[in-house]
N, C-alpha and C positions, 0 to 999 in steps of 0.2 A: 263180444259177440254173444247175442241172447241163445240161450240154449233153448232146445224144444222140450216141452213138457212130454212127458211118457204117452200121453193120450195122443198129442200132435204127432209123435214119433211114429206110433203105430199106425196112425192113419196115413203118414207118408209112405212108410214100408207098405201098407196095403195098397196104395194106388200105384206105386213102382211095380208090385209084383204082377197087380192087373194089366199094366200096360205092358209088361214084359210077356205075359200069356197070350195078350191079345197079339203083340206083333209077332210072337213065334206061331200063333195060328196062320196068321196071314202068309209068313214066309214058309210054312209048310204047303200050303195050298198052292202057292207060288211054284215051288219047287215040282209039285205034284203034277201041276198043269204043264210046265215047262218040259217036264220029262215026257208024258203021255201024248200032249198035243200043244204045240207053242201058240197055236191060234185060239186055244181056251182063255188065253188072257184077254182076248176080244169078244168078252162074253158077258151077259146079263148077270150072270152070279158073280163074276169076278169084279166087274166094274161098279154094279148097283147094290147087291145084296149084300156082299162081303164086308164091304166098309160100314153099312148101316148095323149089321147083325153083330159086327166084332165090337164095334163102338158102345153098343147098348150092354154086351156082354163085359167088356172092362168096368163100365160104370155100375153094374149090377154086384160087380166083386168090390169096386172101389168105395161104394157108398151102401153098403146094404141096410142101412137104417133111415136112409133118405134124409140126411143131415145136410147136404150140401145143397147150394142154390142153383137156380136154373142156369146161370150164367156158367157154372163149373158143367153142366150138362152138354150146352150147346155152344160153347166157346171154348173153354178151357182144354177139357178132354180131346176135343177134335182139333184143335190145333195142335196139342202136343203129339196125338195119334200120326198127323199128316209129317210133323216134322222126324218123327221116329221112322215112318214109310219110306219118306223120301231120303233119308240119311242112309238106311240101311240098303236100298236100292243104289245108290250111287257108290257105297264104299265095299258092300259085299257083294251086290248081283251085277255091279258095272252096267248098269242102264244107263242109255245115253240122256242126255239132257232133253231133247226133244220128247222122248216117251215121259218123262218126270214131269215136263211141263203140260203135256196133255192130259197125264192123269192125276196132277193135282187139283184142278178145280172140281172136276167130279167126284174124287174121292172125299174131298173136303166138304161139298154139299151133301153128299149121302152119308157122311160121318155126322154131320151137324142134325140131319134128319135123323139118325139112328139115335142120337143123343136126345133130341127133342121128344121121341117117341118112349124114351126111356124115361125121361122125367113126367111124362103123361102117365105111364102104365104100371111104373114101380111104385109100390107103396112102401112104408117102414114095415119093417119085418123083425119079430123077436127071435126068430131062428137063423144065425148066421149061415150056418151049413145049408140050411134048406134055400137059402137066397143065392147061394153059390151054385147051389145043383141047377136051379131055375135059370140062372144066368147063362151056366155053360150049356144048357138044352138049346139055347139060342143060335149054337154053332152048327148045330143040325139042319138049319134053314138053307145056308148056302150048300152045305155038303150034298143035300138032296136035290136041290136045284141044278147042281153040277150033273147030276145023274140024268135028270130028265132033259135038260136043255138041248142037248146033242140031237135030240128028235124034234125038235121045234125049229121049222127052217126060219132062217134069217131075214127080214126084209132088203130088199135091194133098192138103192138110191143112186139115181144120176145124177152128175153135177157138171156145171160149166163155170171154169173161171176165166175172167175176160179183163184184159188191162189194155189201155191206150195210150198212146203218146203222139203230140203233133210235132214233126220234125221239120224244121226249116231247110227242106230239101225236096226235090221232086222224086218220083217213083224210080227214075233212072238211077239215080244215087243211092238208094235203100235198096233196091231188089239185088244185088250181088252179096251186100251184107245179111239179107235175110236167108241168102243160100247157105252162107256160112261166114262166120266172122272171123276165122282163124284163132289164133292165140289169143288169149284175153288175159290181161295182166291181173294180179291179185287185187290191185287198187282200182280198177275201173269199175263203171257203173255207178250206183247210187247206193246210200246208207238205206239199211232198213232193219227191221227188228228181228225177223227170223234170220238172216245171215250173219249180221253183226252182233247180236246178242244171243241168240238162241243157238247160233253156229251151225246152220243149215251148211252145206257146201255151196261153193261158187262155182262158175263155170270155168273150165281151163281153156276148152277147144271146142270148135263145130267147123266141119269141113263137108263140104259135098262131092261125092263121087259119081259122075253121070249129070244127064240132064233129062228133063222129063219126069214122067211117071215110071215109078220103078227105081229112080236114083234113090241113093242112100244117105243120108246127112249121119256121119261119124261124131257122135257128141261126147266130150270127157268133163267130168266135174272133179272138184277135190274129193278126197276121201277114196281114191280108187274108182269112182263110179266111171262106167263108160256103157253107152247104150246106143241102138242105132233108131235112125227114124226113116220109115220108109215112105217115098214120095207117093200120095194119091191123086193129087190134084196140081197141076202146074200151070198157071197162067201168068207168064211175065209181066211184072210190073204191076199186077192186081192180087193174086192170089197164089199161096205157097202151103199144101196140107200134107200132113203126113199121118203115118199110124206109128206108135211105138212099138219096139222090138226089144224085147231083155231077152238075150240068149244067157243060157244057165251058165257056160263056160264063164262069159263075162262077170255074171253076178256073184260068182264063186269067190273072185277077187274083189270084191266091194269090201271097204273098210268100214262100214256103216256101224257105229255102235247101236244104233236104235233098229234092231234086226227085226223088231216086231213091226217095223213101217216099210217094208220093201215094197216097191210099186207095182209087183206083179204078182200078188198073191190071193189067197182065197177071200179075202174080207175088204181088199183095196187093189183097185186097178186103174192105172192111167192108160187110157185108149189111145187117143188121136189129139190131133191140135193142129196149130198153123197159124201163117200171117196174113191178114190182109191188107192191103194198101189201097187208102180213099185219097185222090188229089183234093186239095182244097183251094187251089187258087193260090196265085202270088206267092209259086216256088215252096209251098207247104204240102205237106202229107200227113194224113192221120194213119199211123202203124198201129194195128191191132193185134196182139196177140192172145190166141185162145187154148185153152187146155181142157180136154173132157176128161172125166173119170168115173168110176161107179165105187160105191162102199158098199159092203154088207157087214153090217154091225147091230147090235142091239139099241146103239143111240146114233142113228145116222144123222139127226139133224144136228147132233154134237161135232159128228167128224167132220161135216160140212164146213163148219164154222172154222175149223182148224185148215181144211183144205184152202178155204177162202183166204185166210192168212198167209198162209205157208206158199202155195201157188201164187197167189196175187203178188208177195213179195220179190219172189223168184222172178217173175215175168216183168214185173217193174225194173228188175235190175237189167234183165238181158235187153229190154227195150232201151234203156237209159244208155247201154255201150252202143247199141246200132244207131242212136239218134246222135250221140257224139260223135262218132266217126262218120256219118254221112253229112252231117254239118259242116265237118272240117276237110271232107273231099271235094274235088272240083267236078259239077254236075256233069254225067256222061251226056253224049249228044242224042242217045237213044237207049232204049232198054236193052240191058245185056240179057242174052239169050244163054 
């Protein structure tokens, strides 16, 4: 094995120490925000400024004399930083895979931006200590931003996720299943990225108590999720609409590892949704499941991209369960009421 020269060894130690210092700062910010206000993790300072400033700080310490290539700044260090953040989050902070998946792209993008800005702005220095001091000063930026940001109102964006499936059955066969599918086997439904790879919970059961407006659908999902859907529109064979109700006593029993993504929080809330049934003739029906929600984050466009994926996959799975059961059932003579 080729031995490292003293110069390369010193450089490797410098880079390792810089990465450790940057990771320690990120960890300190995480713990501080979690203790003071968990929703602070969904902030411009944490999501945008922190990864860019920390990466620039690490590069200022790791390469004080600007001897490294641009690839070192915009590819190598951002990749290593991301790997370190993800590993720490999973092993020591017990973050769920969903939070990690959502955080990774934006952190990597902003880390790359911080590396690029460091490449453009940092010049070779003769004073190693002075460069370290200037790099450390970068960490003041996210700290100051965290003090100011609570006084800046976040924008609110409403979103709608809609999925449809054509079922080889008439509305009379589909309507009872739209009201409630009963127990759902773990292998029912369809394969999707969100539930089979990222491991979002799958449905366990859905049952309706009562009929008409004011009736309640009791819904259970994996990981201990249970919530209610209060019926607000009841048109047999045509439309079933509800508003979501998340009771605190039920949510306390949820076993979600991704605790920052609760569906009834200050920055993300699922509001209402439902089924519409459109007869297509020849014994076919278009069944559509709609879910409406709002987000209040500094990156609403980014949150909505994930909402489209996650809620879309969940909707596709539920529709597949209903479609398979409806097509296997004997069509009813009329619409069940």
